[in-house]
Structure formats: C-alpha cells, structure tokens
N, C-alpha and C positions, 0 to 999 in steps of 0.2 A: 333412602330412608324406608323403613316398614311401613306397609299400607296403613296398621293401625295407628302409628304415629302422624301419618298425612291426615286420616281422617279427622283426628283428634284436633289437630290443627285448624283445620278448615271448620268445625265446630266451633273452636272456640272464637275464630275471627267472625263468623256469622253472629253468634251471640254477644258480642261486645259491643257496647251503646256506641254509637255514632257520634262526633263531636258536632252540633249545631254550627253550622255556619251563621256568621253574624254580619251585619252591613252597617256602615257609617253612613249618616243623613244629616240634614240641616232643617232649622226651619226658621223664619224671618217675619215679623210683622211687615215688613217693605220689600216688594218684588226686587231682585236683585239687577235687574236688567238683562236684555238678551245678550249683551255683549260679554258677560260674566259667567254666562250659564257653561261655557265650555270650559272655563277655568275651574269652577266648582265643580264640574265633573270629575274632573282629575283627581279629586279629594272625596267626594261624596257621590253614593250611589243612588238619592232619592232626595226629594225636596218635601218641605211643607207646602201647603196650597190651600189659601184661604177663600170660602163660599162666601164669606160676608165680611162686615168689618171686624178687622181684628181688634181685640181689647185695646180701650183707650183711644182709638182710631176713627176720624170721621169719614173715610172713605178707603176700598178695599184696590189696591194697585196690582193684586193678581188677574184681577178679570181679564178675560182674552188673551192670556199667555200660555195656556195648558199647552197647545201644540208646539211651542217654542220649547218648553222645557222638555218635554217627550222626545221632541226631536235633538235635544244634546244630550239624550241617552239616561236621562234622570228618571228615576220612579216617582210614588207621590206619597205624601201623606196629608189628606183631603181633609181639611180643618172647618167646622162651624163653632161660632162664636157664641156660646149658649148664656143664659139669665144668668143674673145675681139674685140673691136670695131676696134682697129688697123690693126687686120686682115680680116676686111671685104672689104675694098678698095673701091666696088662700089656695087650698086643695084645688079646688074646682077651677079657679082661676090659672092656676098652675098647669093644670091638665090640658086645659084649653090652648095655654101659650107653647106648650110642648108639642102639641101637635100642629100648629100653625108655624111654629118654627121648623118643624121637621118638612113641612110641605114646602116651605121656603129653600131650605139646604136640598132637598130633592130637585127642585125648579132649578135651583143655580147650577148644580152639578149637571144637570141635564143641557143646561145652556152653555155650560164651559166644554161640553162632549164628553164628560165620563161615563162609561159604559156603564148600564145595569150589573148589579152586584159590587160596584165601587163600595170599600169600605168608608164612610164618612164618620168621623171623630167628632164627638161633641167635646167641645172645650169649656172643662168647668172650673173656674178659676178660684172657687174658695174649695178649701178641703174641712177635714173631721168629720163627725158622723152627721151624714145626709139627714136633715129634718122631712116631715112630711110632705110639706111642698115642692122641697128639692126631689125628692123621690117622685112625687108624681109628675112633676115636669120631665126627669129623666126617664122614666119608662113610657109615658106618653110618647115622648121624642122618639125612643128606641122602636115602640111598635109601629108609629107612622112610618118610619124610613124603612123599616123591614117590610111591612105592607106594601111600599112601593118599588120592591124587589132591588132595594139597595141592600146593604149592611151595615149595622151600626157599630161603631165604636164610641168610646169612651176616653178623653185623657184628663187623667185625675192625679192626685197626689198619692204618691207610696211611701210618705213619710209619716210614720205614727205621731199623733197628737196629743202631746204630753198633756195639754190640757180637757182632753176627752178619754181619759182610759186608755191611751195609746191606740186608740182606732185607726184604720188605715182606710182613706176613703175607698179605695178600689176595693178593698175586701168587703167593706161596709155596702157599696153598691152590689157587688157580685153575691153577696149573702141573700138578699133581698130581691134578686132579679128572677127568681122561678126559673122558668126554663127558657128563658130569653136568650138567645145567641149574642153575646156582646164582647168585641175586642177591645182589649185593655192596653193603653199608651199611658204608662207610668211616669209619673216626674218625681224624681229624688236626685238633687244636686248636692248634698250633703256628702262631704270626704270624710271618711269612708261610709257609704260603698262607692260612691262616685269616684271615678279618676280625675276629676276637674275638666279644663279645656283640653282634652287630650284627643288627637286627632289620629289615632291609629288605623291603619288597615284592617285590624282585626280587633273591633272594641268589644266591651265586655257583655256578654249575654243578659238580655232584658230581665231574665229570673234573678239577676244579680240585684235589682233595683229594690227587693224587698217586697216584690209580688211575684211569686212563683208562677203565675200563669199570663204574666205581661208578654206582648208580643212584640211591644217597643218600649224603651226608655229614654227619656231624655232626662242626660246626666249634666248638662252644661247650659245653665242659661247666660242672656247677656242682656243687662249688665249682670256681674255676680252680685248675688244676694248675700251680702255681708253677715244676717243673721243666721243662715242657714250654711252657705259654703264658704264661710269665712276661711277654712283651713285648705281650701283647695289651692290647687297650684295651676300654672299653666297660663293663667288668664293675662291679659296685657295691663299696661300699668294703670290704664284707665278703667279697668274692671270688667272688659267686655272679651268676648271671643270672637276673633277673627279668622276667617280663612284664608289658607295661604294663596299666593298668587295675585290677590285683589289688595291694591293700595289701601291702606289703613284710612289714607286722606278721605276716601269714598264714603266711609262711614258704615260699612256693610258690616255688620255685627251679625253673629248668629247663634241660635240654641244648637245644641248637638245631639245627637240621639243614635241609639243602637235598636236595631229591630232584625228580626228572623229573616226577612224577605225584602229584597232590592226594590222590591215595589209595594211596599206596606199596606196601600189601600187598594191594591191590584187593579189602579186606575190607568196603566197604560192600555193602549188599543191596538199595539204590534210589538 
C-alpha cells in the first residue's frame, strides 16, 4: 500500500464520526427488592432511584437501598418528584417551593450516600408550555441544587403538544433556562419514534426521542398509555412492560429508558 493511500485512510478514520454507545435502563415507582437486582442487571445497566415519594404514592420504598443497587452493578437515575401546577399558586410561592424542594432533594441524596455532582432529575408530570409559576419553580429548584454542588436534571415531555402550538416541554424549558446547565431526560412513548417495550442490548439513541439534546429517553411506560402509545408493540396483555427473568406474578413492571451512560446520574461511588 502506498504511503499517501495509508495516510488518507488514517485521516478519514480519524474524522469519521464515532457512533455513540447507548445503554438500557429501567425505572419503577416500587423498589424491585434486593433479590431481583442481579436478575435485572442481566438486562439493564442502570436503575431509577427515588429520593421522595413517587407520583401517586404515600411512601418511598427505595430509601436505604442505594448500596444494594450499586453492589448489583447497576448505575443510577436519581429522581425527585416535583410539584403539580395546582400546588404552585403564585410565582413567589413557586420560587419558595422550588428552593425548599431542592434543599429536600439534596438532603435526601446525601442521606442515601450519593456523591456530590450526582445529577438529580426533577420529575415533571405535566407537559406543554410551562407557565410562569412552573418556570419559577423549575429554575429555583435547578439553581438551589446547583448551588449545593449537585447537578440538576429534568424529566419532562418530548412529545409535541398539539393543543399548544406543538410546543415540546423540554425545548420550552431549555429555551428559557439562560446559562443554566441542565441535563434532560425526555419522555416520548409514542410509536414511532419509540420502539415499544423493547429490551434490546443496543437501545435507540436519546436524540431520537424528538429532543436532540436529551441524554436519557424514556420510551416505554407501564402501564402502556393507550392514548399515546396505543400503536406500540411488545407490551404484555395487561399493558405492562415486564423485565425478563422475574416472574410476572411478582407484579414488577417497569418503564424502560435509553441513555448515553451506564450511570446517567453519575451516582456510583466505585
């Protein structure tokens, strides 16, 4: 092979874009139990981990299990359940709630043993264009988490809101965030682009969620949302997504995610 040909090949190889690795993970409102962690690790790289009561729950069963999750070889998606619009009342009240909720999230993360710089995702259950009270709450939360030397993330919709000019919540939040550094966990379980309850070793990139800057994509929820994900496949007959290796009789259904890291919150200590 001539020298110039070899050089050309090397240059093209160096300039060619490298495919980004993706990693499959799960999240669940209920802790799956210590006995199931090794089985889950055979399919998933990381697990959701709630710092406060999940949506609709009156207790948090994840408390005290961080070490067990890490020992099983799983990374983390650390979650804090945020407020609904009806709870915010006014911009002033929303700002105060954002600060106090962020302080509670940081305190819980520290009690659970998560290191500083762990990304804590604020779970926003309502989508569409964020109203002034919602933005005040979100950005106060982000600023307070960041000031405590943790990193702020947001779990929010990547689905265009047809009733509001097709606004995408993640884009709306980012467009008004100024210079704030926020990691985005996008939810879009509509097929397409979602693959349904698909547990591939190489899941689709979060950029395919409809949010090009997303680092995590939740593409399947349990139970299947018929109004959004009605055309999706691979769900069980009862509409849930079950992990392999765990008997369905245990009722352990999960939401499924793709991420650019096997530890999306960077919450591991070893």
